[in-house]
GULOBA-259736 format. One line per field, with one value per residue (C-alpha): x, y, z; residue in one letter. Coordinates in steps of 0.5 Angstrom, whole numbers, plus 500, padded with zeros to 3 digits. Layout:
REM GULOBA-259736
px	X;... .
py	Y;... .
pz	Z;... .
r	a;... .
This chain:
REM GULOBA-259736
px	557;554;548;543;543;546;551;551;555;552;558;554;554;559;553;552;546;544;538;535;535;530;528;534;531;532;525;525;522;528;532;528;533;538;538;542;538;531;529;531;525;530;533;529;531;529;528;523;520;521;527;529;523;520;511;509;510;507;506;502;507;515;520;528;530;537;534;530;524;517;512;505;504;510;508;513;508;511;508;501;501;502;497;492;486;485;481;485;490;485;484;490;492;486;485;493;492;490;483;480;475;469;472;474;466;463;469;467;460;460;464;460;454;456;459;452;451;446;443;444;452;450;447;453;458;453;454;461;463;464;471;473;479;476;481;479;472;474;477;471;464;469;469;462;460;462;454;451;453;453;455;462;464;464;471;471;466;468;463;461;468;469;462;465;471;468;463;469;473;466;464;471;471;463;465;472;468;462;468;471;464;462;468;467;459;458;452;454;453;450;455;454;454;455;462;468;472;476;471;465;471;472;465;462;468;469;460;458;451;453;448;453;460;465;472;478;479;487;485;482;487;492;489;488;496;497;491;496;501;499;495;500;507;508;508;508;506;498;499;502;496;491;494;494;488;486;489;484;479;476;471;474;471;474;481;481;479;485;488;487;488;495;496;493;500;505;510;506;499;501;509;506;504;509;513;509;511;518;518;513;518;523;520;524;529;534;533;535;542;541;536;540;546;542;540;547;549;544;542;534;532;528;529;522;521;527;529;524;526;526;528;536;535;530;523;521;514;518;520;513;510;515;513;506;506;510;503;498;502;501;494;491;496;498;505;505;510;513;515;521;524;521;526;532;532;531;537;542;540;541;549;551;555;552;545;548;552;546;542;536;533;526;520;513;511;516;511;504;503;505;500;494;496;495;488;486;486;486;492;488;485;492;492;485;487;492;487;482;487;491;484;484;491;490;485;489;494;488;485;492;493;487;488;494;494;502;499;495;494;499;503;510;514;518;524;521;525;520;521;521;515;514;510;503;505;500;497;501;507;508;513;510;513;518;515;520;521;519;523;525;524;526;521;524;523;516;512 .
py	566;559;560;555;553;548;549;545;544;540;538;536;544;547;551;552;553;555;551;553;549;548;544;539;538;541;542;536;542;546;541;542;549;544;543;541;545;548;541;538;537;539;534;529;525;517;514;507;505;513;511;518;523;527;527;532;536;532;535;528;522;524;517;517;510;511;512;507;513;513;519;521;528;530;524;517;511;508;513;512;505;506;511;512;508;508;513;517;516;516;524;526;523;527;534;535;534;529;530;533;528;532;531;523;523;526;523;516;517;519;514;509;510;510;502;500;499;499;492;492;491;485;482;484;481;475;475;472;465;461;461;469;472;476;482;481;483;488;491;491;493;499;501;500;505;510;508;509;517;519;527;523;526;534;532;540;541;540;538;533;530;529;525;521;520;518;514;510;509;506;502;499;494;491;490;487;483;480;479;473;471;469;466;461;461;463;468;476;479;486;492;493;501;499;496;500;500;494;490;491;489;482;481;481;477;472;471;465;464;466;469;474;474;477;478;479;486;484;482;488;492;488;489;497;497;493;498;504;501;500;506;511;510;516;515;508;504;504;512;514;510;513;521;519;517;523;527;527;528;522;520;517;510;509;513;508;501;502;504;497;494;496;493;487;485;480;485;491;488;480;480;478;472;471;471;465;461;461;460;454;452;453;448;448;451;445;447;455;455;451;456;461;458;458;465;467;463;465;458;458;461;468;472;475;480;483;489;495;499;506;503;502;501;496;498;503;498;492;493;496;489;484;486;486;478;476;479;476;470;468;471;465;460;457;460;458;452;458;463;459;459;466;468;464;467;473;473;470;475;480;479;476;480;479;481;487;490;489;492;487;488;486;489;491;484;479;479;481;475;470;474;474;467;467;470;464;469;466;468;471;476;479;484;485;487;492;495;497;502;505;508;513;514;514;520;524;523;525;531;534;533;536;542;542;548;546;539;537;530;525;524;521;522;516;515;511;506;504;502;509;509;503;501;496;489;486;479;474;478;478;473;471;475;474;476;479;475;477;479;478;482;482;479;483;490;491;496 .
pz	496;495;491;491;483;480;473;468;462;455;454;446;445;451;453;461;463;471;474;480;486;491;498;495;488;481;477;471;467;468;464;457;455;455;447;442;436;435;433;439;445;450;455;459;466;465;471;472;477;480;483;484;483;487;484;488;495;501;508;510;512;512;512;512;510;512;519;520;521;519;521;521;520;525;530;530;527;534;539;535;535;543;544;539;536;528;527;531;526;520;522;523;517;513;517;519;527;532;534;541;544;542;534;535;538;532;527;530;529;522;521;524;521;515;516;512;504;500;499;492;495;497;491;487;492;491;484;484;484;490;489;487;491;497;494;487;490;494;488;484;489;491;483;484;490;484;482;488;489;482;486;487;481;484;487;488;493;500;503;498;497;505;505;500;504;511;507;504;509;514;508;507;513;511;503;506;511;506;501;505;508;500;498;505;503;509;511;511;518;517;522;529;531;538;536;534;528;528;533;527;522;526;528;522;519;525;528;526;531;537;541;544;540;543;541;546;547;547;539;537;540;535;529;530;532;524;522;524;522;515;515;510;507;503;495;494;489;490;493;487;483;487;486;478;477;482;477;472;477;477;484;491;489;483;485;491;487;482;488;491;485;485;492;490;487;490;491;495;499;498;500;507;504;499;507;510;503;504;512;510;505;510;515;520;524;522;515;516;515;508;506;507;503;497;498;499;493;488;487;489;495;495;502;503;508;509;505;503;497;502;508;509;516;522;519;524;523;524;532;534;530;533;540;537;535;541;545;539;540;548;548;543;546;540;537;529;528;522;529;530;523;523;529;527;520;522;528;524;518;522;524;518;514;507;509;513;509;504;509;508;515;516;514;516;512;516;521;520;516;522;526;521;522;528;529;524;517;510;508;501;507;508;502;504;512;508;505;509;513;507;505;510;507;500;501;505;499;494;497;498;490;489;493;490;486;482;479;473;470;471;464;465;458;454;451;444;442;437;428;425;420;416;410;411;409;406;410;404;406;413;417;424;430;435;442;447;452;459;464;472;477;484;489;495;494;497;500 .
r	x;x;x;x;x;x;x;x;x;x;x;x;x;x;x;x;x;x;x;x;x;x;x;x;x;x;x;x;x;x;x;x;x;x;x;x;x;x;x;x;x;x;x;x;x;x;x;x;x;x;x;x;x;x;x;x;x;x;x;x;x;x;x;x;x;x;x;x;x;x;x;x;x;x;x;x;x;x;x;x;x;x;x;x;x;x;x;x;x;x;x;x;x;x;x;x;x;x;x;x;x;x;x;x;x;x;x;x;x;x;x;x;x;x;x;x;x;x;x;x;x;x;x;x;x;x;x;x;x;x;x;x;x;x;x;x;x;x;x;x;x;x;x;x;x;x;x;x;x;x;x;x;x;x;x;x;x;x;x;x;x;x;x;x;x;x;x;x;x;x;x;x;x;x;x;x;x;x;x;x;x;x;x;x;x;x;x;x;x;x;x;x;x;x;x;x;x;x;x;x;x;x;x;x;x;x;x;x;x;x;x;x;x;x;x;x;x;x;x;x;x;x;x;x;x;x;x;x;x;x;x;x;x;x;x;x;x;x;x;x;x;x;x;x;x;x;x;x;x;x;x;x;x;x;x;x;x;x;x;x;x;x;x;x;x;x;x;x;x;x;x;x;x;x;x;x;x;x;x;x;x;x;x;x;x;x;x;x;x;x;x;x;x;x;x;x;x;x;x;x;x;x;x;x;x;x;x;x;x;x;x;x;x;x;x;x;x;x;x;x;x;x;x;x;x;x;x;x;x;x;x;x;x;x;x;x;x;x;x;x;x;x;x;x;x;x;x;x;x;x;x;x;x;x;x;x;x;x;x;x;x;x;x;x;x;x;x;x;x;x;x;x;x;x;x;x;x;x;x;x;x;x;x;x;x;x;x;x;x;x;x;x;x;x;x;x;x;x;x;x;x;x;x;x;x;x;x;x;x;x;x;x;x;x;x;x;x;x;x;x;x;x;x;x;x;x;x;x;x;x;x;x;x;x;x;x;x;x;x;x;x;x;x;x;x;x;x .
């Protein structure tokens, strides 16, 4: 009769151990019993980058990378992108179910009426240099909100916690738009309670001096779909940071600021910018074969926007976003000169055994940058547009972590590789230090 256990024989001692298997995992702490002697701490796992370590149990987002599946609370992301609004998806992530009409109306009202920020926030943003990066301003300003709402530290009080979650989702578009306006030297535009969530963001970001500023509904819908596709993505880098900071019971403002800082990195939220840079370097469809040859030969070319740490199949978000790109280009009437390069690059990569065998399929970053560019959104705003919708996912993960009784403050172990005890060396006897060289990482492993 098979048992849900794993039998381990330690060849160092000859001892055998039986470890329970549950939900396809073993508990790392169960390995601590495997020891060579009384002074042995016990066996640890070594997993740089958490390639095969489950840090939590979660019911929010499901990914099957081999099959190209992404679901929020059980709903396929393509169905949500086709039929729902971003605020419906935010509600779903936070509450576990899609809202009824009355629930959505109440949620929308709460979000809409919390989009305004304290005037001191305006002063705070005005204090940045004229050339400050919008994402840097966003990270700093969101963290600063913690000082405006000191009650937010009571994270285990559901009513207080939910109030901060509402405020964060509501105020992110305002802070994001104002960060952009400051970087452009333009006056700030205050939120409008008459507009939808996504339309309000575009209004605050793009309005100049029009008596009646209007945005094409299909542009609004396109950005709303992009927000849905970016709302959550399981235990990625920034979400892991959100949970790690939250595990210390830090308030949600500083936790979101920390998650956004992780998103700021080029291997995470900056990946679509790297795609645009690559396409510009290629320059023309005629140059694609030579670029592909460089990539395959490992002599300089880097294929950005293909491959994913999780997906070993076509990224389901990429299928949606490719259709969206065609709609946006038709709508704005100006196709990016880089679109032809992108299409040819995708065609070759999907038919070439070199890339197919390595499962380097297009990911969500491959087309999102082209869409943002078509909407005349500058490259510096790309990670900001990622942070706005991901806030709902971060907050859902944050709350789930707080309510999980198994979770403790994050504190990984290490394998110590440094010196044993050394005696202090006087200044005159010291030798020059030899600093280690920086290590290089592949920019293709993005999320």
